N, CA, C and O atoms as a CHARMM CRD file, in Angstrom:
* protein
*
  368
    1    1 UNK  N    100.59800  86.80100  90.04700 PROA 1      0.00000
    2    1 UNK  CA    99.91400  86.11800  91.17200 PROA 1      0.00000
    3    1 UNK  C    101.07600  85.49800  92.07200 PROA 1      0.00000
    4    1 UNK  O    102.09600  85.00700  91.58900 PROA 1      0.00000
    5    2 UNK  N    100.82700  85.56800  93.31700 PROA 2      0.00000
    6    2 UNK  CA   101.81500  84.96800  94.33200 PROA 2      0.00000
    7    2 UNK  C    101.02500  84.09200  95.23700 PROA 2      0.00000
    8    2 UNK  O     99.83900  84.28800  95.49900 PROA 2      0.00000
    9    3 UNK  N    101.72900  83.13700  95.69100 PROA 3      0.00000
   10    3 UNK  CA   101.23600  82.28400  96.80900 PROA 3      0.00000
   11    3 UNK  C    101.35300  83.12600  97.91700 PROA 3      0.00000
   12    3 UNK  O    102.16200  84.05400  97.90800 PROA 3      0.00000
   13    4 UNK  N    100.50200  82.85600  99.03500 PROA 4      0.00000
   14    4 UNK  CA   100.54800  83.51200 100.27500 PROA 4      0.00000
   15    4 UNK  C    101.78100  83.08900 101.01800 PROA 4      0.00000
   16    4 UNK  O    102.15300  83.76800 101.97500 PROA 4      0.00000
   17    5 UNK  N    102.48100  81.95700 100.62900 PROA 5      0.00000
   18    5 UNK  CA   103.54200  81.43100 101.30200 PROA 5      0.00000
   19    5 UNK  C    103.20600  80.35100 102.34000 PROA 5      0.00000
   20    5 UNK  O    103.84300  79.29700 102.33800 PROA 5      0.00000
   21    6 UNK  N    102.34200  80.55300 103.12300 PROA 6      0.00000
   22    6 UNK  CA   102.04100  79.61900 104.20100 PROA 6      0.00000
   23    6 UNK  C    100.89800  78.72700 103.83400 PROA 6      0.00000
   24    6 UNK  O    100.69700  77.73300 104.53000 PROA 6      0.00000
   25    7 UNK  N    100.14900  78.97900 102.83300 PROA 7      0.00000
   26    7 UNK  CA    98.92400  78.18100 102.38600 PROA 7      0.00000
   27    7 UNK  C     98.99300  77.90600 100.94500 PROA 7      0.00000
   28    7 UNK  O     98.69300  78.80800 100.16400 PROA 7      0.00000
   29    8 UNK  N     99.37200  76.70500 100.49300 PROA 8      0.00000
   30    8 UNK  CA    99.49500  76.48800  99.08000 PROA 8      0.00000
   31    8 UNK  C     98.09500  76.41700  98.35800 PROA 8      0.00000
   32    8 UNK  O     98.04800  76.33600  97.13100 PROA 8      0.00000
   33    9 UNK  N     96.98800  76.44700  99.11000 PROA 9      0.00000
   34    9 UNK  CA    95.62300  76.45300  98.54500 PROA 9      0.00000
   35    9 UNK  C     95.13000  77.83100  98.14400 PROA 9      0.00000
   36    9 UNK  O     94.12400  78.01000  97.45800 PROA 9      0.00000
   37   10 UNK  N     95.96900  78.86500  98.65700 PROA 10     0.00000
   38   10 UNK  CA    95.44200  80.19600  98.52200 PROA 10     0.00000
   39   10 UNK  C     96.48200  80.98900  97.80200 PROA 10     0.00000
   40   10 UNK  O     97.67500  80.94200  98.10300 PROA 10     0.00000
   41   11 UNK  N     95.95100  81.77100  96.77100 PROA 11     0.00000
   42   11 UNK  CA    96.90100  82.74400  96.08900 PROA 11     0.00000
   43   11 UNK  C     96.35500  84.08400  96.03900 PROA 11     0.00000
   44   11 UNK  O     95.13700  84.25600  96.07600 PROA 11     0.00000
   45   12 UNK  N     97.21300  85.08800  95.95300 PROA 12     0.00000
   46   12 UNK  CA    96.87800  86.44000  95.96000 PROA 12     0.00000
   47   12 UNK  C     97.03400  87.11200  94.54600 PROA 12     0.00000
   48   12 UNK  O     98.15700  87.35700  94.10400 PROA 12     0.00000
   49   13 UNK  N     96.03600  87.36600  93.93500 PROA 13     0.00000
   50   13 UNK  CA    96.05200  88.10000  92.62300 PROA 13     0.00000
   51   13 UNK  C     96.32400  89.62800  92.85000 PROA 13     0.00000
   52   13 UNK  O     95.42900  90.28800  93.37700 PROA 13     0.00000
   53   14 UNK  N     97.42600  90.19600  92.50900 PROA 14     0.00000
   54   14 UNK  CA    97.70000  91.43900  92.71300 PROA 14     0.00000
   55   14 UNK  C     97.08300  92.45500  91.65700 PROA 14     0.00000
   56   14 UNK  O     95.99800  92.24100  91.11800 PROA 14     0.00000
   57   15 UNK  N     97.79300  93.47700  91.42800 PROA 15     0.00000
   58   15 UNK  CA    97.35900  94.50800  90.63400 PROA 15     0.00000
   59   15 UNK  C     96.86900  94.15100  89.33700 PROA 15     0.00000
   60   15 UNK  O     97.65200  93.46300  88.68000 PROA 15     0.00000
   61   16 UNK  N     95.65600  94.47100  88.73700 PROA 16     0.00000
   62   16 UNK  CA    95.24400  94.34300  87.39600 PROA 16     0.00000
   63   16 UNK  C     95.13400  95.76600  86.79500 PROA 16     0.00000
   64   16 UNK  O     94.15600  96.47300  87.03500 PROA 16     0.00000
   65   17 UNK  N     96.09700  96.14500  86.05600 PROA 17     0.00000
   66   17 UNK  CA    96.05900  97.51400  85.46900 PROA 17     0.00000
   67   17 UNK  C     96.00300  97.65900  83.98300 PROA 17     0.00000
   68   17 UNK  O     96.69500  96.95700  83.24500 PROA 17     0.00000
   69   18 UNK  N     95.20000  98.54500  83.55700 PROA 18     0.00000
   70   18 UNK  CA    94.96200  98.90300  82.08300 PROA 18     0.00000
   71   18 UNK  C     95.38600 100.39200  81.95800 PROA 18     0.00000
   72   18 UNK  O     94.96800 101.24000  82.74700 PROA 18     0.00000
   73   19 UNK  N     96.16100 100.65400  81.02400 PROA 19     0.00000
   74   19 UNK  CA    96.58500 101.88300  80.61700 PROA 19     0.00000
   75   19 UNK  C     95.34800 102.85600  80.25000 PROA 19     0.00000
   76   19 UNK  O     94.44700 102.42400  79.53100 PROA 19     0.00000
   77   20 UNK  N     95.32100 104.04900  80.70400 PROA 20     0.00000
   78   20 UNK  CA    94.20000 104.91500  80.48900 PROA 20     0.00000
   79   20 UNK  C     93.69800 105.02300  79.14800 PROA 20     0.00000
   80   20 UNK  O     92.48600 105.13800  78.96900 PROA 20     0.00000
   81   21 UNK  N     94.56200 104.99600  78.12000 PROA 21     0.00000
   82   21 UNK  CA    94.09200 105.02500  76.72000 PROA 21     0.00000
   83   21 UNK  C     93.39100 103.83300  76.28900 PROA 21     0.00000
   84   21 UNK  O     92.79500 103.86700  75.21200 PROA 21     0.00000
   85   22 UNK  N     93.38700 102.73400  77.03200 PROA 22     0.00000
   86   22 UNK  CA    92.73700 101.48400  76.58100 PROA 22     0.00000
   87   22 UNK  C     91.68400 100.98300  77.58500 PROA 22     0.00000
   88   22 UNK  O     91.23100  99.84000  77.52700 PROA 22     0.00000
   89   23 UNK  N     91.32300 101.86000  78.48200 PROA 23     0.00000
   90   23 UNK  CA    90.26100 101.45600  79.38400 PROA 23     0.00000
   91   23 UNK  C     88.91800 101.47100  78.74700 PROA 23     0.00000
   92   23 UNK  O     88.74600 101.96900  77.63500 PROA 23     0.00000
   93   24 UNK  N     87.90600 100.89500  79.48500 PROA 24     0.00000
   94   24 UNK  CA    86.51900 100.73200  79.01000 PROA 24     0.00000
   95   24 UNK  C     86.32600  99.86300  77.68200 PROA 24     0.00000
   96   24 UNK  O     85.47400 100.10600  76.82700 PROA 24     0.00000
   97   25 UNK  N     87.16000  98.91300  77.64400 PROA 25     0.00000
   98   25 UNK  CA    87.16100  98.10000  76.46500 PROA 25     0.00000
   99   25 UNK  C     86.99700  96.58400  76.97900 PROA 25     0.00000
  100   25 UNK  O     86.95800  95.67900  76.14600 PROA 25     0.00000
  101   26 UNK  N     86.90800  96.33600  78.23500 PROA 26     0.00000
  102   26 UNK  CA    86.89100  94.91300  78.76700 PROA 26     0.00000
  103   26 UNK  C     88.20400  94.34800  78.92500 PROA 26     0.00000
  104   26 UNK  O     88.32100  93.15700  79.21500 PROA 26     0.00000
  105   27 UNK  N     89.21000  95.09900  78.75900 PROA 27     0.00000
  106   27 UNK  CA    90.63700  94.52000  78.89100 PROA 27     0.00000
  107   27 UNK  C     90.88800  94.09700  80.38400 PROA 27     0.00000
  108   27 UNK  O     91.52000  93.06300  80.59700 PROA 27     0.00000
  109   28 UNK  N     90.43000  94.83700  81.39400 PROA 28     0.00000
  110   28 UNK  CA    90.73700  94.40500  82.79100 PROA 28     0.00000
  111   28 UNK  C     89.99100  93.14300  83.12400 PROA 28     0.00000
  112   28 UNK  O     90.53900  92.28600  83.81600 PROA 28     0.00000
  113   29 UNK  N     88.82300  92.99000  82.68800 PROA 29     0.00000
  114   29 UNK  CA    88.04300  91.78800  82.92200 PROA 29     0.00000
  115   29 UNK  C     88.70200  90.60900  82.26400 PROA 29     0.00000
  116   29 UNK  O     88.89600  89.57100  82.89700 PROA 29     0.00000
  117   30 UNK  N     89.04100  90.74300  81.03800 PROA 30     0.00000
  118   30 UNK  CA    89.84200  89.75800  80.25900 PROA 30     0.00000
  119   30 UNK  C     91.11600  89.31700  80.96000 PROA 30     0.00000
  120   30 UNK  O     91.38600  88.12600  81.11000 PROA 30     0.00000
  121   31 UNK  N     91.91100  90.32900  81.39600 PROA 31     0.00000
  122   31 UNK  CA    93.16600  90.09000  81.98900 PROA 31     0.00000
  123   31 UNK  C     93.00500  89.34000  83.25900 PROA 31     0.00000
  124   31 UNK  O     93.67300  88.32900  83.47600 PROA 31     0.00000
  125   32 UNK  N     92.07300  89.83900  84.16700 PROA 32     0.00000
  126   32 UNK  CA    91.91400  89.03600  85.36900 PROA 32     0.00000
  127   32 UNK  C     91.45500  87.63000  85.14700 PROA 32     0.00000
  128   32 UNK  O     91.89900  86.70300  85.82500 PROA 32     0.00000
  129   33 UNK  N     90.53600  87.46400  84.16600 PROA 33     0.00000
  130   33 UNK  CA    90.07200  86.10900  83.93200 PROA 33     0.00000
  131   33 UNK  C     91.16600  85.21200  83.30400 PROA 33     0.00000
  132   33 UNK  O     91.24100  84.01700  83.58700 PROA 33     0.00000
  133   34 UNK  N     91.99400  85.81000  82.46300 PROA 34     0.00000
  134   34 UNK  CA    93.04400  85.02500  81.83300 PROA 34     0.00000
  135   34 UNK  C     94.01800  84.59100  82.95400 PROA 34     0.00000
  136   34 UNK  O     94.48200  83.45100  82.95900 PROA 34     0.00000
  137   35 UNK  N     94.29900  85.42500  83.82400 PROA 35     0.00000
  138   35 UNK  CA    95.31300  85.16500  84.92600 PROA 35     0.00000
  139   35 UNK  C     94.73900  83.92700  85.81400 PROA 35     0.00000
  140   35 UNK  O     95.43700  82.97300  86.15600 PROA 35     0.00000
  141   36 UNK  N     93.41500  84.07900  86.12300 PROA 36     0.00000
  142   36 UNK  CA    92.80900  83.00100  87.00200 PROA 36     0.00000
  143   36 UNK  C     92.76200  81.74200  86.14900 PROA 36     0.00000
  144   36 UNK  O     93.00500  80.69100  86.74200 PROA 36     0.00000
  145   37 UNK  N     92.50700  81.68900  84.94300 PROA 37     0.00000
  146   37 UNK  CA    92.48100  80.58300  84.12000 PROA 37     0.00000
  147   37 UNK  C     93.92900  79.92200  84.15200 PROA 37     0.00000
  148   37 UNK  O     94.10500  78.70900  84.26600 PROA 37     0.00000
  149   38 UNK  N     94.81600  80.74900  84.05300 PROA 38     0.00000
  150   38 UNK  CA    96.25300  80.31000  84.07700 PROA 38     0.00000
  151   38 UNK  C     96.51800  79.44700  85.54200 PROA 38     0.00000
  152   38 UNK  O     96.97100  78.30600  85.63400 PROA 38     0.00000
  153   39 UNK  N     96.14800  80.23400  86.50300 PROA 39     0.00000
  154   39 UNK  CA    96.41200  79.62300  87.90700 PROA 39     0.00000
  155   39 UNK  C     95.64000  78.23200  88.01400 PROA 39     0.00000
  156   39 UNK  O     96.19600  77.24200  88.48800 PROA 39     0.00000
  157   40 UNK  N     94.33800  78.21300  87.54900 PROA 40     0.00000
  158   40 UNK  CA    93.65800  76.94400  87.65800 PROA 40     0.00000
  159   40 UNK  C     94.34700  75.82300  86.92900 PROA 40     0.00000
  160   40 UNK  O     94.37300  74.68400  87.39500 PROA 40     0.00000
  161   41 UNK  N     94.94300  76.16800  85.71000 PROA 41     0.00000
  162   41 UNK  CA    95.52800  75.12500  84.97100 PROA 41     0.00000
  163   41 UNK  C     96.97800  74.68500  85.41900 PROA 41     0.00000
  164   41 UNK  O     97.37800  73.53400  85.24400 PROA 41     0.00000
  165   42 UNK  N     97.73900  75.67400  86.01000 PROA 42     0.00000
  166   42 UNK  CA    99.03400  75.43600  86.49300 PROA 42     0.00000
  167   42 UNK  C     99.18400  75.22100  87.94600 PROA 42     0.00000
  168   42 UNK  O    100.24100  74.73600  88.34800 PROA 42     0.00000
  169   43 UNK  N     98.29100  75.51000  88.74000 PROA 43     0.00000
  170   43 UNK  CA    98.50600  75.38600  90.20300 PROA 43     0.00000
  171   43 UNK  C     97.27600  74.69300  90.70800 PROA 43     0.00000
  172   43 UNK  O     96.43600  75.37400  91.29600 PROA 43     0.00000
  173   44 UNK  N     97.07900  73.36800  90.53300 PROA 44     0.00000
  174   44 UNK  CA    95.84000  72.58700  90.87500 PROA 44     0.00000
  175   44 UNK  C     95.55500  72.51900  92.30100 PROA 44     0.00000
  176   44 UNK  O     94.43900  72.11800  92.63000 PROA 44     0.00000
  177   45 UNK  N     96.45800  72.87300  93.26500 PROA 45     0.00000
  178   45 UNK  CA    96.26000  72.78600  94.69900 PROA 45     0.00000
  179   45 UNK  C     95.46700  74.04800  95.16600 PROA 45     0.00000
  180   45 UNK  O     94.87100  74.06600  96.24300 PROA 45     0.00000
  181   46 UNK  N     95.49300  75.12900  94.27500 PROA 46     0.00000
  182   46 UNK  CA    94.89100  76.35600  94.73600 PROA 46     0.00000
  183   46 UNK  C     93.30200  76.16800  94.80600 PROA 46     0.00000
  184   46 UNK  O     92.70400  75.65600  93.85900 PROA 46     0.00000
  185   47 UNK  N     92.70700  76.55700  95.84300 PROA 47     0.00000
  186   47 UNK  CA    91.27600  76.38400  95.99100 PROA 47     0.00000
  187   47 UNK  C     90.56400  77.76400  96.28900 PROA 47     0.00000
  188   47 UNK  O     89.34400  77.91400  96.21700 PROA 47     0.00000
  189   48 UNK  N     91.47900  78.77200  96.63800 PROA 48     0.00000
  190   48 UNK  CA    91.02100  80.16000  96.91300 PROA 48     0.00000
  191   48 UNK  C     91.86400  81.18500  96.24000 PROA 48     0.00000
  192   48 UNK  O     93.08800  81.06000  96.21200 PROA 48     0.00000
  193   49 UNK  N     91.21400  82.25300  95.66600 PROA 49     0.00000
  194   49 UNK  CA    92.01700  83.39100  95.19300 PROA 49     0.00000
  195   49 UNK  C     91.67900  84.51800  95.83200 PROA 49     0.00000
  196   49 UNK  O     90.48700  84.80500  95.94600 PROA 49     0.00000
  197   50 UNK  N     92.60600  85.28100  96.31700 PROA 50     0.00000
  198   50 UNK  CA    92.37300  86.49700  97.02900 PROA 50     0.00000
  199   50 UNK  C     92.79800  87.62700  96.09200 PROA 50     0.00000
  200   50 UNK  O     93.77300  87.53600  95.34600 PROA 50     0.00000
  201   51 UNK  N     91.95700  88.76400  96.18300 PROA 51     0.00000
  202   51 UNK  CA    92.28200  89.90400  95.43000 PROA 51     0.00000
  203   51 UNK  C     91.91600  91.18400  96.29800 PROA 51     0.00000
  204   51 UNK  O     91.07600  91.17500  97.19700 PROA 51     0.00000
  205   52 UNK  N     92.66100  92.28000  95.90500 PROA 52     0.00000
  206   52 UNK  CA    92.55700  93.52000  96.68000 PROA 52     0.00000
  207   52 UNK  C     92.34200  94.60000  95.72600 PROA 52     0.00000
  208   52 UNK  O     92.88800  94.55900  94.62400 PROA 52     0.00000
  209   53 UNK  N     91.55700  95.59800  96.08600 PROA 53     0.00000
  210   53 UNK  CA    91.43500  96.86400  95.40100 PROA 53     0.00000
  211   53 UNK  C     90.92900  97.96800  96.34000 PROA 53     0.00000
  212   53 UNK  O     90.37400  97.68900  97.40200 PROA 53     0.00000
  213   54 UNK  N     91.11800  99.13500  95.95700 PROA 54     0.00000
  214   54 UNK  CA    90.71100 100.25900  96.69700 PROA 54     0.00000
  215   54 UNK  C     89.11700 100.42700  96.47300 PROA 54     0.00000
  216   54 UNK  O     88.57500 100.29600  95.37500 PROA 54     0.00000
  217   55 UNK  N     88.48800 100.71900  97.60900 PROA 55     0.00000
  218   55 UNK  CA    86.97600 100.84500  97.57100 PROA 55     0.00000
  219   55 UNK  C     86.47500 101.99300  96.75500 PROA 55     0.00000
  220   55 UNK  O     85.26600 102.19100  96.63300 PROA 55     0.00000
  221   56 UNK  N     87.38400 102.76000  96.18800 PROA 56     0.00000
  222   56 UNK  CA    86.98100 103.82700  95.27200 PROA 56     0.00000
  223   56 UNK  C     87.11500 103.48100  93.78900 PROA 56     0.00000
  224   56 UNK  O     86.72700 104.23300  92.89600 PROA 56     0.00000
  225   57 UNK  N     87.68500 102.30300  93.58800 PROA 57     0.00000
  226   57 UNK  CA    88.00100 101.91800  92.26900 PROA 57     0.00000
  227   57 UNK  C     86.75800 101.13700  91.64700 PROA 57     0.00000
  228   57 UNK  O     86.74300  99.91100  91.53800 PROA 57     0.00000
  229   58 UNK  N     85.82900 101.88200  91.29500 PROA 58     0.00000
  230   58 UNK  CA    84.51200 101.17200  90.94000 PROA 58     0.00000
  231   58 UNK  C     84.65600 100.19000  89.76600 PROA 58     0.00000
  232   58 UNK  O     84.09200  99.09700  89.80600 PROA 58     0.00000
  233   59 UNK  N     85.43300 100.58800  88.68400 PROA 59     0.00000
  234   59 UNK  CA    85.56600  99.56300  87.57100 PROA 59     0.00000
  235   59 UNK  C     86.02700  98.10600  88.06400 PROA 59     0.00000
  236   59 UNK  O     85.52300  97.04900  87.68600 PROA 59     0.00000
  237   60 UNK  N     87.05900  98.24700  88.96300 PROA 60     0.00000
  238   60 UNK  CA    87.60000  96.98400  89.51100 PROA 60     0.00000
  239   60 UNK  C     86.59200  96.24100  90.44000 PROA 60     0.00000
  240   60 UNK  O     86.46200  95.01700  90.44700 PROA 60     0.00000
  241   61 UNK  N     85.91300  97.08300  91.19800 PROA 61     0.00000
  242   61 UNK  CA    84.93300  96.51700  92.13400 PROA 61     0.00000
  243   61 UNK  C     83.83500  95.84800  91.32000 PROA 61     0.00000
  244   61 UNK  O     83.38200  94.76000  91.67500 PROA 61     0.00000
  245   62 UNK  N     83.41200  96.46100  90.26600 PROA 62     0.00000
  246   62 UNK  CA    82.41600  95.77500  89.33800 PROA 62     0.00000
  247   62 UNK  C     82.88800  94.46500  88.80000 PROA 62     0.00000
  248   62 UNK  O     82.12600  93.49900  88.77700 PROA 62     0.00000
  249   63 UNK  N     84.18900  94.39200  88.34100 PROA 63     0.00000
  250   63 UNK  CA    84.75300  93.19400  87.92200 PROA 63     0.00000
  251   63 UNK  C     84.76100  92.20500  89.00400 PROA 63     0.00000
  252   63 UNK  O     84.22200  91.10900  88.85000 PROA 63     0.00000
  253   64 UNK  N     85.32800  92.53100  90.05700 PROA 64     0.00000
  254   64 UNK  CA    85.39100  91.46300  91.26100 PROA 64     0.00000
  255   64 UNK  C     84.08100  91.04600  91.64100 PROA 64     0.00000
  256   64 UNK  O     83.89100  89.86500  91.93000 PROA 64     0.00000
  257   65 UNK  N     83.03500  91.99200  91.67600 PROA 65     0.00000
  258   65 UNK  CA    81.54600  91.50600  92.05900 PROA 65     0.00000
  259   65 UNK  C     80.98300  90.60300  90.97100 PROA 65     0.00000
  260   65 UNK  O     80.35500  89.59800  91.30300 PROA 65     0.00000
  261   66 UNK  N     81.16700  90.89500  89.73700 PROA 66     0.00000
  262   66 UNK  CA    80.66000  90.13500  88.60700 PROA 66     0.00000
  263   66 UNK  C     81.33100  88.78100  88.56900 PROA 66     0.00000
  264   66 UNK  O     80.68600  87.79000  88.22600 PROA 66     0.00000
  265   67 UNK  N     82.63300  88.70500  88.91700 PROA 67     0.00000
  266   67 UNK  CA    83.24800  87.41800  88.90400 PROA 67     0.00000
  267   67 UNK  C     82.90100  86.58500  90.10600 PROA 67     0.00000
  268   67 UNK  O     83.17300  85.38400  90.10300 PROA 67     0.00000
  269   68 UNK  N     82.30700  87.16300  91.14600 PROA 68     0.00000
  270   68 UNK  CA    81.88400  86.40900  92.31500 PROA 68     0.00000
  271   68 UNK  C     82.81000  86.50300  93.53300 PROA 68     0.00000
  272   68 UNK  O     82.68400  85.75200  94.50100 PROA 68     0.00000
  273   69 UNK  N     83.76200  87.47300  93.44300 PROA 69     0.00000
  274   69 UNK  CA    84.58300  87.74300  94.63500 PROA 69     0.00000
  275   69 UNK  C     83.70500  88.40600  95.74300 PROA 69     0.00000
  276   69 UNK  O     82.78900  89.17500  95.44900 PROA 69     0.00000
  277   70 UNK  N     84.01500  88.08500  96.99400 PROA 70     0.00000
  278   70 UNK  CA    83.23900  88.53400  98.16400 PROA 70     0.00000
  279   70 UNK  C     84.18800  89.22000  99.16000 PROA 70     0.00000
  280   70 UNK  O     85.24500  88.65800  99.45000 PROA 70     0.00000
  281   71 UNK  N     83.86400  90.40000  99.69300 PROA 71     0.00000
  282   71 UNK  CA    84.67300  91.09300 100.59700 PROA 71     0.00000
  283   71 UNK  C     84.90700  90.25100 101.85300 PROA 71     0.00000
  284   71 UNK  O     83.95700  89.69500 102.40400 PROA 71     0.00000
  285   72 UNK  N     86.18000  90.14900 102.31900 PROA 72     0.00000
  286   72 UNK  CA    86.46900  89.40300 103.48500 PROA 72     0.00000
  287   72 UNK  C     87.20600  90.32400 104.50100 PROA 72     0.00000
  288   72 UNK  O     87.41300  89.89300 105.63600 PROA 72     0.00000
  289   73 UNK  N     87.61400  91.57800 104.14400 PROA 73     0.00000
  290   73 UNK  CA    88.42800  92.27600 105.10500 PROA 73     0.00000
  291   73 UNK  C     88.40500  93.69300 104.53200 PROA 73     0.00000
  292   73 UNK  O     88.37800  93.91600 103.32200 PROA 73     0.00000
  293   74 UNK  N     88.41900  94.67500 105.51500 PROA 74     0.00000
  294   74 UNK  CA    88.39300  96.08500 105.10200 PROA 74     0.00000
  295   74 UNK  C     89.46600  96.70000 106.10800 PROA 74     0.00000
  296   74 UNK  O     89.74200  96.22800 107.21100 PROA 74     0.00000
  297   75 UNK  N     90.00400  97.80400 105.54400 PROA 75     0.00000
  298   75 UNK  CA    90.98400  98.55600 106.21000 PROA 75     0.00000
  299   75 UNK  C     90.99700  99.87400 105.82800 PROA 75     0.00000
  300   75 UNK  O     90.79800 100.18200 104.65300 PROA 75     0.00000
  301   76 UNK  N     91.24000 100.81400 106.81600 PROA 76     0.00000
  302   76 UNK  CA    91.38900 102.32700 106.48300 PROA 76     0.00000
  303   76 UNK  C     92.62500 102.93000 107.05700 PROA 76     0.00000
  304   76 UNK  O     92.98400 102.65000 108.20100 PROA 76     0.00000
  305   77 UNK  N     93.27800 103.74200 106.29900 PROA 77     0.00000
  306   77 UNK  CA    94.44100 104.40800 106.70000 PROA 77     0.00000
  307   77 UNK  C     94.07300 105.87200 107.02400 PROA 77     0.00000
  308   77 UNK  O     93.27600 106.45600 106.28900 PROA 77     0.00000
  309   78 UNK  N     94.60400 106.47400 108.06500 PROA 78     0.00000
  310   78 UNK  CA    94.31600 107.99800 108.31900 PROA 78     0.00000
  311   78 UNK  C     95.75600 108.53300 108.48500 PROA 78     0.00000
  312   78 UNK  O     96.68800 107.88200 108.95800 PROA 78     0.00000
  313   79 UNK  N     95.81500 109.76400 108.04900 PROA 79     0.00000
  314   79 UNK  CA    97.04400 110.54000 108.17000 PROA 79     0.00000
  315   79 UNK  C     96.82800 112.00900 108.61400 PROA 79     0.00000
  316   79 UNK  O     95.80800 112.63300 108.32500 PROA 79     0.00000
  317   80 UNK  N     97.76900 112.47800 109.27400 PROA 80     0.00000
  318   80 UNK  CA    97.77000 113.91600 109.61600 PROA 80     0.00000
  319   80 UNK  C     99.18300 114.42800 109.53100 PROA 80     0.00000
  320   80 UNK  O    100.12000 113.65100 109.71900 PROA 80     0.00000
  321   81 UNK  N     99.39400 115.78400 109.23700 PROA 81     0.00000
  322   81 UNK  CA   100.75900 116.22900 109.30200 PROA 81     0.00000
  323   81 UNK  C    101.06200 116.48200 110.79600 PROA 81     0.00000
  324   81 UNK  O    100.16600 116.61300 111.63000 PROA 81     0.00000
  325   82 UNK  N    102.43400 116.54600 111.09400 PROA 82     0.00000
  326   82 UNK  CA   102.82100 117.03500 112.43600 PROA 82     0.00000
  327   82 UNK  C    102.42200 118.37400 112.71000 PROA 82     0.00000
  328   82 UNK  O    102.08100 118.70100 113.84700 PROA 82     0.00000
  329   83 UNK  N    102.44100 119.33100 111.56600 PROA 83     0.00000
  330   83 UNK  CA   102.06800 120.63700 111.74500 PROA 83     0.00000
  331   83 UNK  C    100.67000 120.76200 112.26400 PROA 83     0.00000
  332   83 UNK  O    100.42100 121.46800 113.24000 PROA 83     0.00000
  333   84 UNK  N     99.70400 120.04300 111.58300 PROA 84     0.00000
  334   84 UNK  CA    98.39500 120.05800 111.93200 PROA 84     0.00000
  335   84 UNK  C     98.10100 119.40800 113.33200 PROA 84     0.00000
  336   84 UNK  O     97.23800 119.90500 114.05600 PROA 84     0.00000
  337   85 UNK  N     98.78000 118.35200 113.69700 PROA 85     0.00000
  338   85 UNK  CA    98.55100 117.84800 115.02500 PROA 85     0.00000
  339   85 UNK  C     99.15200 118.77200 116.10900 PROA 85     0.00000
  340   85 UNK  O     98.61400 118.87900 117.21100 PROA 85     0.00000
  341   86 UNK  N    100.21900 119.40300 115.79000 PROA 86     0.00000
  342   86 UNK  CA   100.58900 120.48800 116.72300 PROA 86     0.00000
  343   86 UNK  C     99.70600 121.61500 116.93100 PROA 86     0.00000
  344   86 UNK  O     99.51300 122.08100 118.05400 PROA 86     0.00000
  345   87 UNK  N     99.12000 122.10200 115.79900 PROA 87     0.00000
  346   87 UNK  CA    98.01700 123.11000 115.88500 PROA 87     0.00000
  347   87 UNK  C     96.83200 122.60100 116.81400 PROA 87     0.00000
  348   87 UNK  O     96.35000 123.34900 117.66400 PROA 87     0.00000
  349   88 UNK  N     96.41500 121.40400 116.63500 PROA 88     0.00000
  350   88 UNK  CA    95.32300 120.86200 117.52300 PROA 88     0.00000
  351   88 UNK  C     95.82600 120.81800 118.93300 PROA 88     0.00000
  352   88 UNK  O     95.11800 121.23200 119.85200 PROA 88     0.00000
  353   89 UNK  N     97.05000 120.32100 119.13900 PROA 89     0.00000
  354   89 UNK  CA    97.40600 120.13700 120.61100 PROA 89     0.00000
  355   89 UNK  C     97.62800 121.54700 121.20800 PROA 89     0.00000
  356   89 UNK  O     97.30000 121.73500 122.37900 PROA 89     0.00000
  357   90 UNK  N     98.13000 122.48500 120.52200 PROA 90     0.00000
  358   90 UNK  CA    98.34900 123.73900 121.06400 PROA 90     0.00000
  359   90 UNK  C     97.06600 124.64200 121.24200 PROA 90     0.00000
  360   90 UNK  O     97.14800 125.70300 121.86200 PROA 90     0.00000
  361   91 UNK  N     95.89800 124.21400 120.69900 PROA 91     0.00000
  362   91 UNK  CA    94.77300 124.90100 120.75800 PROA 91     0.00000
  363   91 UNK  C     93.98000 124.48800 122.01700 PROA 91     0.00000
  364   91 UNK  O     93.02600 125.17700 122.37900 PROA 91     0.00000
  365   92 UNK  N     94.34300 123.41000 122.67600 PROA 92     0.00000
  366   92 UNK  CA    93.72200 122.93200 123.80600 PROA 92     0.00000
  367   92 UNK  C     94.10800 123.67600 125.09600 PROA 92     0.00000
  368   92 UNK  O     93.61700 123.33900 126.17400 PROA 92     0.00000
């Protein structure tokens, strides 16, 4: 977990990862909750916890939804190779 730097009341909880061989046992939920409990006891000024995950990561989306996290921002990245963009431009 890291503070956002400019706001001591908000913290960003980064990646919560569980090795493939150990998934589907509730470890992600336990890990995320344990980290949040740690923040609540060690950082009393924190009033907001921000978390991020890919919209295709259904297990983590389920955990975040069940814990009460709400979406606040969405972003999409698009990519094309220069070869493909040149094909498009030259076809015109």
